[in-house]
N, C-alpha and C positions, 0 to 999 in steps of 0.2 A: 504494499500499499504505499503510495507516495504521500509526500507532505501536502500536497494540493488536497488529496482525498481525506486526509485527516482533518484538515482545515474546513472543508465542506461538511463533514461529519459532525465538527463543533460548532460551526456557525449556524447551520440550518436550525437546529433545535432552539438555539438562542434566539432566532429571528422569530420562530413559532411562539415562544414563550413571551417575547416581549409584545407581538401582535396581540396575543390573548389579555396580557396586562392592559394595553391600551383599550381594548374592549371593555374590560371590566371597570376602568376609570371613566368610561364613557367617551373616550376620545374617538373612536372608530366606531362605525356601525357594524353589524353583523357581516353584511355583505363585503365591505372593506376588509373586515379580518379573515373572512374565508378566502377572498381574492389573495390576499398577502401570504396566507397560509399555503395555498393550493400553488401559486407561482413559485415562492420559494422552495417548495418541495420539488416542484418539476424542474426548475433551473438547476437545483443540486442534484438531481437524478441524471439529467443530461450530462451535466459537466463531470460528475462522478464517472459515468460509463465511457465518456470520451477521453478521460485522462490516461 
């Protein structure tokens, strides 16, 4: 596993947790939260597989 893949495995859950925290604080709507989570997982998946 490369350093880039380890970084993706570390950063993606942090982005997801941050988006959920922003939703709980009322900063993001549910659709924005779901979009942020889905896009970060999709981008991380594509980058992970192409590394």
